[in-house]
Structure formats: C-alpha cells, structure tokens
C-alpha angles and dihedrals in degrees: 000000000000113000124233110248116243116256114254100231093198093056095039106065122177095263101028093116091054090048090060086074105095096227099038114124110189096182088057092055090047090056093042119116118209131184114208113194110196125024100202123105097316091036091055094053090043094053091044092053092048090051093048091050092050096243102175107214128032132171112199114198120191135136101200134094125226119270130190089252091061093060094076092055105031119077094193099055130082133195092256088058093069110133096018127116116277093216094050094047095045089052092049091051091047088057088050090057098041112012094194092061115110103217120169125186125224110197107199146084113293089214103051104012112037110088118226090238086080091067091050087050096055131081093205134002120222117196126206096173136146108200140050099240093062092044091053090048092050087045093054091049097048089045093054091046093043088233126142119239130204116213129196127194126181137187129169104314098340137075147152136227116201139175121221120192109180090185097057112007144014115327124206091264088060086065098050119104128209088261090054091050089049091052093049095047089054089057090051090045110161089212090065087203098129100014094118089051097050099082110132117251122260113273115230112228145135136243090243093059093046092051093050092050098042089047091059090046093053094043085054089052092049091054090048095051089048092050093244127145114273147154114306120175084356142100146192116234114205117203103197093185095060097020089235121144117200129188117232127202122200117203118224110244110228092215098041113130094205094091103077107141125193110256099189128011124192120186112220098202088222137082137249091262093051103054125068124212091241092053095053092041091058091049092048093047090050089054100038108021138267096293094062120130129186119235122208124230096230142026109282126190112223097184142339117240126199111221092198105051101013096237116150132194127192108237113168100188140120113278091239090057097059110094127208089248092053091050093058112099108249088208101054106002096242122137112266125219122225122238105210128223101223100170141350122244101050097074125066121226103042100090097098093048119098121232090248090057090049094057105267112139123229119279090017130146124228123189125223114206138183115174106311097339121092144165130191128217124211116206091215093161084085097052091111093053090060106025100036109190091356090071116110111263 
C-alpha cells in the first residue's frame, strides 16, 4: 500500500488554495471591513465563511441571546453558550477559526442603537435578518453611505440571497408593496397599544438552507471586494423542494424614497455626549443659512402625553425603546401618545442638551438641511464605543 506523502507546511500556506485563483487578492480581503447584521442561523454561516476566507475586519451586530432552539441551526454556538450574547459568541468562534481576524461584537438593536457611522466604516454589509423593520433600517444606512448590502432570507427548505445597491440599482424599499408598508407602520404604531405584541413569528427553517443562502451572500461579497461584476438589484431564489435556482431582478422604482445618499459628510471628532444641539445648530447655520434645521436619523420620542388626564412626561428615546408599559400613564392608567421629535432647530429649550441626551446613539450621523442644501455630521468620536479595536487609530 502506498503511503500518503507528508504535507510541506512551508509550501501549503493557510490560503494557498485560494491563491491559485488568478484574480484572488488575499491582502485585499485581509484589509476588508464587513458589517454583519444579525448573528442567528444566517449570521452564523456568514461569520464562519468570512473567517475561513481570511476577511480581516468584521463587526457583528445582534441584540439577542442564545436559546436552546438556536443550537440546531447555528454552527458557532454550543450548549454552554445558552444565555450569552449571539454577537459576542459569534466573534469568539470566528477567532477560533481564524485567530488573525479582528471581529468585534455590537450588542444592540440595529434599528435604535447602531449608529449610522458603522455603514460608512464598512466596505460591504451582509444581512441575516428576520423582519422588515430591521431591513428598512439597514437599507437606509447603506443608502446614506452609498454602500451595497447583501440580504438573505430563509424559510423551510427555500431562501433568497439578493444584492441591494441604493446608489446604482434597486434598494430594499423598491421591493416593498403597500401591504409591506402597512405591516411595517403597524409595528411603528404611534399608539403603542400593541407594540409589544407585534414581534414577527419565528421562521421555520433548517441549517442546510441557511448554509446555502449565506454561501451565496458571502460569495457576492467576495466578488464585490475584488471589484468583480456581481448582482446589483438582483437576487437568486433557491427552491429547496425542487432543487431549482432562479434569478430574480428587482426594478428600481423612480419614486422610491430609499435612495437618499449623503452629499457631504463632516466628521466632528467628538461623540454624541460631547456636542450640544445649540453648538451644532450654530455650525450648520453658518454653513447653510439661518433657516437650517437638523434632522435625526431615526424616530425619537420627545415626550408622552396622556389624552385622558393631560399629564405629560419628557422622554427623549428612540421610538422602538418605548415599551407598552412605559407608555401607560402613571397618573390615570390610560395609554399615552408619543410626541415625536422630527428635527432640531424648530423647538426652543433644547440648545443645551447633548445629542446623546436627545436620543441619538453613539457613532451616529445627523443631517442639517436648508432648502435643497444639506450637510451631514458624523459623531466619529464614538467610533471606539461601537467598533472597539476596529476603530481607526
């Protein structure tokens, strides 16, 4: 019986098989910055693939903790991880696969907590999400930063991977129907009466489906990072029951509002807790004129008002952070209605408040406008709070 020759460790480097591909650029992948939103079944497969490929910088965002039901569909989680943060465990496991990867967890809600600066930091965004509200939030961040994002969706034996490129092709909002928007608006309901009960149901799926869809997503990301042609405003639908794979094209809607790209970005070198509303308003008005106002990048509740007894409470929190219990009037028990803070510069009395106190999350972006002129400001002083060791030195 012939013996298998020993492997020459010096000749067989970790990425030597990749480097046989004529266009492969391993140092480019090592420099790449990838934002992964969602660390569940799809997110696990995405992070695993990024680590195997030697992608150098990965930010993993997820608000949830590991449950026993995750263990049958998530390759990076173990029984001992139950109760721990999905993002933290995924990053630890990624380092176990590839010790040189710089993976950092962000534990928070992508809709309310993740500052828009993360989208400007990333070269490409990968989504492993399970609801419309989060997808719209990612789409808006990607559009503002003019970055492509690669969405994945799975159910039972089927799934779809699709590339949205708001700067050049269709965005996620281009695919939404009137029914989709109605469901989304019910989740954002200003009445807050049923908000705690509006969580979307658990999606039945298998680990085989998630590995297929995540594999397509990461392959599209690799093509993007190498400057190769790939899907744009398109997707691949996998029908696991029949084994068919069908291309899908999403037309860009000319009247879609999801393509708002940042025209001019000014880093502030400071964080949301260091800059007051009055200070930034003065800077914006010096640049744009005395009528300039500052728009916030998300829905913020200024106060809660009771329609029954008239009592009001200042709140200053993202809409998604106000629970049904908090919205109940402590004086009479009635459901209170939120009064939204849409922009800064129209109301008096907020000038001394910092943006953090107003409800803007760290590393966020706000945009000042006056007529057609606008300028956006990045609170990059918070980069380390969100990116950890991934933040520029």
